DRENDO-1510 file (C-alpha; in Angstrom, 1 decimal, always signed):
<recs>
REC; n; res; u; v; w
REC; 1; MET; -36.5; +9.5; -48.9 .
REC; 2; SER; -38.1; +6.4; -47.6 .
REC; 3; ASP; -35.2; +5.4; -45.3 .
REC; 4; GLY; -35.0; +8.7; -43.5 .
REC; 5; GLN; -31.6; +9.4; -44.8 .
REC; 6; HIS; -30.7; +13.0; -45.8 .
REC; 7; PRO; -29.2; +13.7; -49.1 .
REC; 8; GLY; -25.4; +13.2; -49.0 .
REC; 9; GLN; -25.3; +11.3; -45.8 .
REC; 10; HIS; -24.2; +7.9; -47.3 .
REC; 11; GLY; -21.6; +10.0; -49.4 .
REC; 12; ASP; -20.3; +11.8; -46.2 .
REC; 13; GLN; -19.8; +8.4; -44.5 .
REC; 14; THR; -18.0; +7.0; -47.4 .
REC; 15; THR; -15.9; +10.1; -47.6 .
REC; 16; THR; -14.6; +10.0; -44.0 .
REC; 17; GLU; -14.2; +6.2; -43.7 .
REC; 18; ALA; -11.0; +6.0; -45.9 .
REC; 19; PRO; -9.1; +8.8; -44.1 .
REC; 20; LEU; -10.2; +7.5; -40.8 .
REC; 21; ALA; -8.8; +4.2; -41.4 .
REC; 22; GLU; -5.6; +5.3; -42.7 .
REC; 23; LEU; -5.2; +7.5; -39.6 .
REC; 24; ARG; -6.2; +4.6; -37.3 .
REC; 25; ALA; -3.8; +2.3; -39.0 .
REC; 26; GLY; -1.3; +4.9; -38.3 .
REC; 27; ILE; -2.1; +4.9; -34.7 .
REC; 28; ASP; -1.9; +1.2; -34.5 .
REC; 29; GLU; +1.5; +1.3; -36.1 .
REC; 30; VAL; +2.7; +3.9; -33.3 .
REC; 31; ASP; +1.2; +1.7; -30.6 .
REC; 32; ALA; +3.2; -1.2; -31.8 .
REC; 33; GLN; +6.3; +0.9; -31.7 .
REC; 34; ILE; +5.3; +2.0; -28.2 .
REC; 35; MET; +5.0; -1.8; -27.0 .
REC; 36; ALA; +8.3; -2.6; -28.6 .
REC; 37; LEU; +9.9; +0.4; -26.7 .
REC; 38; LEU; +8.3; -0.8; -23.5 .
REC; 39; ALA; +9.6; -4.4; -24.1 .
REC; 40; ARG; +12.9; -2.9; -24.6 .
REC; 41; ARG; +12.8; -0.8; -21.4 .
REC; 42; LEU; +11.9; -3.8; -19.3 .
REC; 43; GLU; +15.0; -5.6; -20.7 .
REC; 44; LEU; +17.2; -2.6; -19.6 .
REC; 45; VAL; +15.4; -2.6; -16.2 .
REC; 46; GLY; +16.3; -6.3; -15.8 .
REC; 47; GLN; +19.9; -5.6; -16.4 .
REC; 48; VAL; +19.8; -2.6; -13.9 .
REC; 49; GLY; +18.2; -5.1; -11.4 .
REC; 50; GLU; +20.9; -7.7; -11.8 .
REC; 51; ILE; +23.6; -4.9; -11.2 .
REC; 52; LYS; +21.7; -3.6; -8.2 .
REC; 53; GLY; +21.4; -7.1; -6.7 .
REC; 54; ARG; +25.2; -7.8; -7.3 .
REC; 55; HIS; +26.0; -4.4; -5.5 .
REC; 56; GLY; +23.5; -4.2; -2.7 .
REC; 57; LEU; +21.6; -1.2; -4.2 .
REC; 58; PRO; +17.9; -0.7; -3.3 .
REC; 59; ILE; +15.4; -0.9; -6.2 .
REC; 60; TYR; +13.9; +2.4; -5.2 .
REC; 61; ALA; +16.1; +5.5; -5.5 .
REC; 62; PRO; +13.9; +8.6; -4.9 .
REC; 63; GLU; +16.5; +11.1; -5.9 .
REC; 64; ARG; +17.1; +9.4; -9.1 .
REC; 65; GLU; +13.3; +9.3; -9.6 .
REC; 66; ARG; +12.8; +12.9; -8.9 .
REC; 67; THR; +15.5; +14.0; -11.2 .
REC; 68; MET; +14.4; +11.9; -14.0 .
REC; 69; ILE; +10.6; +13.1; -13.7 .
REC; 70; ALA; +11.8; +16.9; -13.6 .
REC; 71; ALA; +13.9; +16.3; -16.7 .
REC; 72; LYS; +11.1; +14.3; -18.6 .
REC; 73; ARG; +8.6; +17.1; -17.6 .
REC; 74; ALA; +10.9; +19.7; -18.9 .
REC; 75; LEU; +11.6; +17.9; -22.2 .
REC; 76; ALA; +7.8; +17.4; -22.7 .
REC; 77; GLU; +7.2; +21.0; -22.4 .
REC; 78; GLU; +9.9; +21.6; -25.0 .
REC; 79; ARG; +8.2; +19.2; -27.5 .
REC; 80; GLY; +4.7; +20.5; -26.8 .
REC; 81; LEU; +3.5; +17.6; -24.8 .
REC; 82; PRO; +1.4; +17.7; -21.7 .
REC; 83; PRO; +3.9; +17.4; -18.8 .
REC; 84; ASP; +1.3; +15.5; -16.6 .
REC; 85; LEU; +0.6; +13.1; -19.4 .
REC; 86; VAL; +4.4; +12.2; -19.7 .
REC; 87; GLU; +4.8; +12.1; -15.9 .
REC; 88; ASP; +1.7; +9.6; -15.5 .
REC; 89; VAL; +3.1; +7.2; -18.2 .
REC; 90; LEU; +6.7; +7.2; -16.7 .
REC; 91; ARG; +5.4; +6.5; -13.2 .
REC; 92; ARG; +3.4; +3.8; -14.4 .
REC; 93; CYS; +6.6; +2.4; -16.2 .
REC; 94; MET; +8.4; +2.6; -13.1 .
REC; 95; ARG; +6.0; +0.8; -11.0 .
REC; 96; GLU; +6.2; -2.0; -13.5 .
REC; 97; SER; +10.0; -1.7; -13.3 .
REC; 98; TYR; +10.1; -2.1; -9.5 .
REC; 99; THR; +8.3; -5.4; -9.9 .
REC; 100; HIS; +10.5; -6.5; -12.5 .
REC; 101; GLU; +13.7; -5.6; -10.7 .
REC; 102; LYS; +12.3; -7.4; -7.6 .
REC; 103; ASN; +12.5; -10.6; -9.4 .
REC; 104; MET; +16.2; -10.2; -10.1 .
REC; 105; GLY; +16.9; -10.9; -6.4 .
REC; 106; PHE; +18.7; -9.0; -3.8 .
REC; 107; THR; +21.9; -8.8; -1.9 .
REC; 108; ARG; +21.8; -10.8; +1.4 .
REC; 109; GLN; +22.5; -8.3; +4.2 .
REC; 110; ALA; +23.3; -10.9; +6.8 .
REC; 111; PRO; +25.2; -13.5; +5.1 .
REC; 112; ASP; +25.9; -15.7; +8.1 .
REC; 113; LEU; +22.3; -15.5; +9.5 .
REC; 114; GLY; +21.0; -18.9; +10.5 .
REC; 115; PRO; +17.5; -20.0; +9.1 .
REC; 116; ALA; +14.7; -17.3; +8.7 .
REC; 117; VAL; +11.6; -18.9; +10.3 .
REC; 118; VAL; +8.0; -17.4; +9.5 .
REC; 119; VAL; +5.4; -18.3; +12.0 .
REC; 120; GLY; +2.2; -18.0; +10.1 .
REC; 121; GLY; +4.1; -18.2; +6.8 .
REC; 122; ALA; +1.0; -19.7; +5.0 .
REC; 123; GLY; -0.9; -16.4; +5.5 .
REC; 124; ARG; -0.6; -13.8; +2.9 .
REC; 125; MET; +1.6; -11.3; +4.8 .
REC; 126; GLY; +3.7; -14.0; +6.2 .
REC; 127; ALA; +4.1; -15.5; +2.6 .
REC; 128; LEU; +5.1; -12.1; +1.3 .
REC; 129; PHE; +7.8; -11.7; +3.7 .
REC; 130; GLY; +9.0; -15.2; +3.3 .
REC; 131; ARG; +9.1; -14.7; -0.6 .
REC; 132; MET; +11.0; -11.5; -0.2 .
REC; 133; LEU; +13.5; -13.3; +2.2 .
REC; 134; THR; +13.9; -16.0; -0.1 .
REC; 135; LEU; +14.7; -13.5; -3.1 .
REC; 136; SER; +17.5; -12.2; -0.8 .
REC; 137; GLY; +19.2; -15.6; -0.4 .
REC; 138; TYR; +17.9; -16.6; +3.2 .
REC; 139; ASP; +16.9; -20.2; +4.1 .
REC; 140; VAL; +13.3; -19.7; +4.9 .
REC; 141; ARG; +11.3; -22.1; +6.9 .
REC; 142; VAL; +7.5; -21.8; +7.7 .
REC; 143; VAL; +5.6; -23.1; +10.8 .
REC; 144; GLU; +2.1; -22.8; +11.7 .
REC; 145; ARG; +0.2; -22.2; +14.9 .
REC; 146; ASP; -1.3; -25.8; +14.8 .
REC; 147; ASP; +2.0; -27.5; +14.2 .
REC; 148; ALA; +3.3; -29.8; +16.8 .
REC; 149; ARG; +5.2; -28.2; +19.5 .
REC; 150; GLU; +8.1; -30.6; +18.9 .
REC; 151; GLN; +8.1; -29.7; +15.2 .
REC; 152; VAL; +8.1; -26.0; +16.1 .
REC; 153; ALA; +10.8; -26.3; +18.5 .
REC; 154; GLU; +13.0; -28.1; +15.9 .
REC; 155; SER; +12.5; -25.4; +13.4 .
REC; 156; LEU; +13.4; -22.7; +15.7 .
REC; 157; ARG; +16.3; -24.5; +17.3 .
REC; 158; ASP; +19.0; -22.7; +15.0 .
REC; 159; ALA; +17.0; -19.8; +13.8 .
REC; 160; GLY; +18.5; -16.6; +13.0 .
REC; 161; LEU; +15.4; -14.7; +12.4 .
REC; 162; VAL; +11.8; -15.3; +13.7 .
REC; 163; VAL; +9.0; -13.4; +12.2 .
REC; 164; VAL; +5.6; -13.7; +13.8 .
REC; 165; ALA; +2.9; -13.1; +11.0 .
REC; 166; VAL; -0.4; -14.4; +12.6 .
REC; 167; PRO; -3.7; -12.5; +13.1 .
REC; 168; ILE; -3.8; -9.6; +15.4 .
REC; 169; HIS; -5.7; -11.3; +18.1 .
REC; 170; ASP; -3.5; -14.2; +18.2 .
REC; 171; THR; -0.3; -12.7; +18.2 .
REC; 172; VAL; +0.6; -12.0; +21.8 .
REC; 173; ALA; -0.6; -15.6; +22.8 .
REC; 174; VAL; +1.8; -17.0; +19.9 .
REC; 175; VAL; +4.7; -15.1; +21.0 .
REC; 176; ARG; +4.2; -16.2; +24.6 .
REC; 177; SER; +4.0; -20.0; +23.3 .
REC; 178; LEU; +7.4; -19.8; +21.4 .
REC; 179; PRO; +9.9; -22.3; +22.6 .
REC; 180; PRO; +13.3; -20.8; +23.8 .
REC; 181; LEU; +15.1; -19.0; +20.8 .
REC; 182; PRO; +18.7; -19.0; +20.4 .
REC; 183; ASP; +20.3; -16.0; +22.2 .
REC; 184; ASP; +21.3; -14.0; +19.0 .
REC; 185; CYS; +18.1; -14.7; +17.1 .
REC; 186; LEU; +16.1; -11.6; +16.0 .
REC; 187; LEU; +12.4; -11.8; +17.0 .
REC; 188; VAL; +10.1; -9.7; +14.9 .
REC; 189; ASP; +6.4; -9.2; +14.5 .
REC; 190; LEU; +4.2; -7.9; +11.7 .
REC; 191; THR; +1.3; -6.6; +13.8 .
REC; 192; SER; -0.6; -3.3; +13.5 .
REC; 193; THR; -0.5; -2.7; +17.2 .
REC; 194; LYS; +2.7; -2.3; +19.1 .
REC; 195; ARG; +2.6; -1.8; +22.8 .
REC; 196; GLU; +1.3; -5.2; +24.0 .
REC; 197; VAL; +3.2; -7.2; +21.4 .
REC; 198; MET; +6.4; -5.4; +22.1 .
REC; 199; ALA; +5.9; -6.1; +25.8 .
REC; 200; ALA; +5.1; -9.9; +25.0 .
REC; 201; MET; +8.2; -10.2; +22.9 .
REC; 202; LEU; +10.7; -8.6; +25.2 .
REC; 203; GLN; +9.3; -10.9; +28.0 .
REC; 204; ALA; +9.5; -14.0; +25.8 .
REC; 205; HIS; +13.1; -13.6; +24.3 .
REC; 206; SER; +16.1; -12.3; +25.9 .
REC; 207; GLY; +17.8; -11.5; +22.6 .
REC; 208; PRO; +17.3; -8.8; +19.9 .
REC; 209; VAL; +13.6; -7.7; +19.3 .
REC; 210; LEU; +12.1; -5.5; +16.7 .
REC; 211; GLY; +8.5; -4.5; +15.9 .
REC; 212; LEU; +7.4; -4.1; +12.3 .
REC; 213; HIS; +4.1; -2.8; +10.8 .
REC; 214; PRO; +3.7; -3.0; +7.1 .
REC; 215; MET; +1.5; -0.1; +6.1 .
REC; 216; PHE; +0.1; -2.1; +3.1 .
REC; 217; GLY; -1.7; -5.2; +2.3 .
REC; 218; PRO; -0.1; -8.5; +1.1 .
REC; 219; ASP; -1.3; -8.1; -2.5 .
REC; 220; VAL; +1.3; -5.4; -3.3 .
REC; 221; ASP; +3.6; -6.3; -6.4 .
REC; 222; SER; +6.6; -4.7; -4.9 .
REC; 223; LEU; +7.8; -3.2; -1.7 .
REC; 224; ALA; +9.0; -0.2; -3.5 .
REC; 225; LYS; +7.8; +2.9; -1.9 .
REC; 226; GLN; +5.7; +1.1; +0.7 .
REC; 227; VAL; +5.9; +2.3; +4.1 .
REC; 228; VAL; +7.0; +0.0; +7.1 .
REC; 229; ALA; +6.9; +1.5; +10.6 .
REC; 230; TYR; +9.4; -0.1; +12.9 .
REC; 231; VAL; +9.6; +0.1; +16.7 .
REC; 232; PRO; +13.2; -0.6; +18.1 .
REC; 233; GLY; +13.1; -3.0; +20.9 .
REC; 234; ARG; +16.2; -4.8; +22.4 .
REC; 235; ASP; +19.6; -4.5; +20.8 .
REC; 236; PRO; +18.8; -2.3; +17.9 .
REC; 237; GLU; +22.0; -2.8; +16.3 .
REC; 238; LYS; +21.5; -6.4; +15.9 .
REC; 239; SER; +18.3; -5.6; +13.9 .
REC; 240; ARG; +20.0; -3.1; +11.7 .
REC; 241; TRP; +20.6; -5.7; +9.0 .
REC; 242; LEU; +16.9; -6.4; +8.5 .
REC; 243; LEU; +16.1; -2.8; +8.1 .
REC; 244; GLU; +18.7; -2.4; +5.6 .
REC; 245; GLN; +17.4; -5.4; +3.8 .
REC; 246; MET; +14.0; -3.9; +3.6 .
REC; 247; ARG; +15.4; -0.9; +2.4 .
REC; 248; LEU; +16.9; -2.9; -0.4 .
REC; 249; TRP; +13.5; -4.1; -1.2 .
REC; 250; GLY; +12.5; -0.6; -1.9 .
REC; 251; ALA; +10.5; +0.0; +1.5 .
REC; 252; ARG; +10.3; +3.4; +3.2 .
REC; 253; LEU; +11.1; +2.9; +6.9 .
REC; 254; HIS; +9.5; +5.2; +9.8 .
REC; 255; GLU; +10.8; +4.8; +13.2 .
REC; 256; ILE; +8.3; +5.4; +15.8 .
REC; 257; ASP; +7.8; +4.7; +19.6 .
REC; 258; ALA; +5.3; +2.0; +20.4 .
REC; 259; ALA; +2.9; +4.2; +22.4 .
REC; 260; ASP; +2.8; +6.8; +19.6 .
REC; 261; HIS; +2.5; +4.3; +16.9 .
REC; 262; ASP; -0.7; +2.9; +18.4 .
REC; 263; THR; -2.2; +6.5; +19.0 .
REC; 264; LEU; -1.7; +7.2; +15.4 .
REC; 265; MET; -2.9; +3.9; +14.2 .
REC; 266; GLY; -6.1; +4.8; +16.0 .
REC; 267; LEU; -6.6; +7.8; +13.4 .
REC; 268; ILE; -5.0; +6.2; +10.5 .
REC; 269; GLN; -6.7; +2.7; +10.7 .
REC; 270; ALA; -9.3; +2.2; +13.3 .
REC; 271; LEU; -11.3; +5.4; +12.8 .
REC; 272; ARG; -11.0; +5.4; +9.1 .
REC; 273; HIS; -12.0; +1.6; +8.8 .
REC; 274; PHE; -14.9; +2.1; +11.1 .
REC; 275; SER; -16.2; +5.2; +9.3 .
REC; 276; THR; -15.9; +3.2; +6.1 .
REC; 277; PHE; -17.9; +0.2; +7.8 .
REC; 278; ALA; -20.5; +2.6; +8.9 .
REC; 279; TYR; -20.9; +4.4; +5.6 .
REC; 280; GLY; -21.3; +1.1; +3.7 .
REC; 281; TRP; -23.6; -0.1; +6.1 .
REC; 282; HIS; -25.7; +3.1; +5.6 .
REC; 283; LEU; -25.4; +2.7; +1.9 .
REC; 284; ALA; -26.6; -0.9; +2.1 .
REC; 285; HIS; -29.8; +0.0; +4.0 .
REC; 286; GLU; -30.7; +2.9; +1.9 .
REC; 287; ASP; -31.1; +0.1; -0.7 .
REC; 288; HIS; -30.4; +2.0; -3.9 .
REC; 289; ASP; -29.1; +0.2; -7.0 .
REC; 290; LEU; -25.1; +0.5; -7.0 .
REC; 291; SER; -24.9; +0.5; -10.7 .
REC; 292; GLU; -27.3; +3.5; -10.7 .
REC; 293; LEU; -25.1; +5.5; -8.2 .
REC; 294; LEU; -22.0; +4.7; -10.4 .
REC; 295; ALA; -23.9; +5.8; -13.5 .
REC; 296; LEU; -24.6; +9.2; -12.0 .
REC; 297; SER; -21.3; +9.6; -10.0 .
REC; 298; SER; -18.6; +12.3; -10.6 .
REC; 299; PRO; -14.9; +11.1; -10.7 .
REC; 300; ILE; -14.5; +11.8; -7.0 .
REC; 301; TYR; -17.7; +10.0; -5.9 .
REC; 302; ARG; -16.7; +7.1; -7.9 .
REC; 303; LEU; -13.3; +7.1; -6.3 .
REC; 304; GLU; -15.2; +7.3; -2.8 .
REC; 305; LEU; -17.2; +4.4; -3.6 .
REC; 306; ILE; -14.1; +2.4; -4.9 .
REC; 307; MET; -12.4; +3.1; -1.5 .
REC; 308; VAL; -15.5; +2.0; +0.5 .
REC; 309; GLY; -16.3; -1.1; -1.7 .
REC; 310; ARG; -12.8; -2.6; -1.5 .
REC; 311; LEU; -13.1; -2.9; +2.2 .
REC; 312; PHE; -16.1; -5.3; +1.8 .
REC; 313; ALA; -13.9; -7.5; -0.6 .
REC; 314; GLN; -11.6; -8.3; +2.2 .
REC; 315; ASN; -11.8; -10.1; +5.6 .
REC; 316; ALA; -14.1; -9.0; +8.0 .
REC; 317; GLU; -12.5; -10.5; +11.0 .
REC; 318; LEU; -9.2; -8.9; +10.2 .
REC; 319; TYR; -10.8; -5.4; +10.1 .
REC; 320; TYR; -12.7; -6.0; +13.3 .
REC; 321; ASP; -9.4; -6.8; +14.9 .
REC; 322; ILE; -7.8; -3.7; +13.5 .
REC; 323; ILE; -10.6; -1.5; +14.7 .
REC; 324; THR; -10.6; -3.2; +18.0 .
REC; 325; ALA; -7.0; -3.8; +18.5 .
REC; 326; SER; -6.3; -0.8; +20.9 .
REC; 327; SER; -8.2; -0.3; +24.0 .
REC; 328; ASP; -8.1; +3.5; +23.1 .
REC; 329; SER; -10.0; +2.9; +19.8 .
REC; 330; VAL; -13.6; +2.9; +21.1 .
REC; 331; ALA; -12.9; +6.2; +23.0 .
REC; 332; LEU; -11.6; +7.8; +19.8 .
REC; 333; ILE; -14.6; +6.6; +17.8 .
REC; 334; GLU; -17.0; +8.0; +20.5 .
REC; 335; ARG; -15.2; +11.4; +20.3 .
REC; 336; TYR; -15.7; +11.2; +16.5 .
REC; 337; HIS; -19.3; +10.4; +17.0 .
REC; 338; ALA; -19.8; +13.4; +19.4 .
REC; 339; ARG; -18.1; +15.6; +16.8 .
REC; 340; PHE; -20.3; +14.2; +14.0 .
REC; 341; GLY; -23.4; +15.2; +16.1 .
REC; 342; GLU; -22.1; +18.6; +16.5 .
REC; 343; ALA; -21.6; +19.1; +12.9 .
REC; 344; LEU; -25.2; +17.6; +12.2 .
REC; 345; ASP; -26.7; +20.2; +14.7 .
REC; 346; LEU; -25.2; +23.0; +12.6 .
REC; 347; LEU; -27.5; +21.7; +9.8 .
REC; 348; ARG; -30.5; +21.4; +11.9 .
REC; 349; ARG; -30.0; +25.0; +13.0 .
REC; 350; GLY; -29.3; +26.1; +9.7 .
REC; 351; ASP; -26.3; +27.8; +10.8 .
REC; 352; ARG; -24.4; +28.7; +7.7 .
REC; 353; ASP; -22.1; +31.0; +9.5 .
REC; 354; ALA; -20.9; +28.6; +12.0 .
REC; 355; PHE; -20.4; +25.9; +9.3 .
REC; 356; VAL; -18.3; +28.2; +7.2 .
REC; 357; GLU; -16.3; +29.2; +10.4 .
REC; 358; ARG; -15.5; +25.4; +11.2 .
REC; 359; PHE; -14.7; +24.8; +7.7 .
REC; 360; ALA; -12.1; +27.8; +7.7 .
REC; 361; GLU; -10.6; +26.2; +11.1 .
REC; 362; ILE; -10.1; +22.8; +9.4 .
REC; 363; GLY; -8.6; +24.5; +6.3 .
REC; 364; ASP; -6.1; +26.2; +8.6 .
REC; 365; TRP; -5.2; +22.9; +10.2 .
REC; 366; PHE; -4.5; +21.2; +6.9 .
REC; 367; GLY; -2.5; +24.4; +6.0 .
REC; 368; PRO; -0.4; +24.0; +2.6 .
REC; 369; TYR; -1.3; +20.3; +2.7 .
REC; 370; ALA; -4.8; +21.3; +1.3 .
REC; 371; GLU; -3.5; +22.7; -2.0 .
REC; 372; ARG; -1.1; +20.0; -2.2 .
REC; 373; PHE; -3.8; +17.4; -1.8 .
REC; 374; LEU; -6.0; +19.1; -4.2 .
REC; 375; ALA; -3.2; +18.8; -7.0 .
REC; 376; GLU; -2.4; +15.2; -6.2 .
REC; 377; SER; -6.1; +14.3; -6.1 .
REC; 378; ARG; -6.4; +15.3; -9.8 .
REC; 379; THR; -4.2; +12.4; -11.0 .
REC; 380; LEU; -6.3; +10.0; -8.7 .
REC; 381; LEU; -9.4; +11.3; -10.1 .
REC; 382; ALA; -8.3; +10.9; -13.7 .
REC; 383; HIS; -7.6; +7.3; -12.9 .
REC; 384; ALA; -11.1; +6.9; -11.3 .
REC; 385; ASP; -12.7; +8.3; -14.5 .
REC; 386; ALA; -10.7; +6.1; -16.7 .
REC; 387; GLY; -12.2; +3.1; -15.1 .
REC; 388; ARG; -15.7; +3.7; -16.2 .
</recs>
């Protein structure tokens, strides 16, 4: 045959097109039903959000979520569906629900509070907190570092809350430059280091003080499940209302001492960001085409590249400030550098036994978390693979 087709090939294609079209039409119909159900679910979520807002209930209820997921997984097994699939779909729906509920507003935990002033409210994190306070019914004012001192003083004159949300390297200076605040005003910062800032706030203001560190970026859709570290300062009972307000927003609060906070942030932030910076620098100087790396990547390597690449889509000055915010960070990174050299020496020596021994030591330190992380990573890897 001159066209290179085998006998019956056109016939086979014609035979399969009709049933495929019918099945695909059926799938399209099911998809339309799913979208209608999702729209109905969001309507119900909106009603739930209104009730929660009226009665001062948090948008994130962990026990309710755990119970629902367990029940739906059991139902999926009964119906012969993959429980992981059902859980994945439900969790995605719940994330959207939290965002939808957020827009319904929140009960105001301090009904008699004076104006809430966000210093640096035009910045992304300041704007996020200003928006959440507005949704909760507070009178929110915004001042910036370059505003006239008289203008700032007037805005703060009757403030019930002052939130300092400026870059890390400016925070202490801004706190020290604040005009006198009302005695009962709550002074708060949103900085990723705490020792120096807490000391500055306690010196600058004789009233209640609270240190906050949102462990997330300002681009989140909702504060549901987001971690906020808090350091009690002066008169902790007078800052309780703000902590309860953040719980209504869905945040998970973790109390910590200022010194312990800064030590742990060295590991959680400074060391990780520096390692990512160095790895990205190395990749750039190896000068291989990134699209080729992605084409050959496994899901886990793609996820690693995603986590590295996202750093370089953000503000370089911010990450320099985070890495260098604590005087202990450089010493911590130097210890990491020394251990990296020791690990490299194992390879130079070809010491397989020593490598295996160190590997086991690290596994013992992770303990049961290693298996837990292995299980959790499967879901992350599935999402990384879906992004191709």
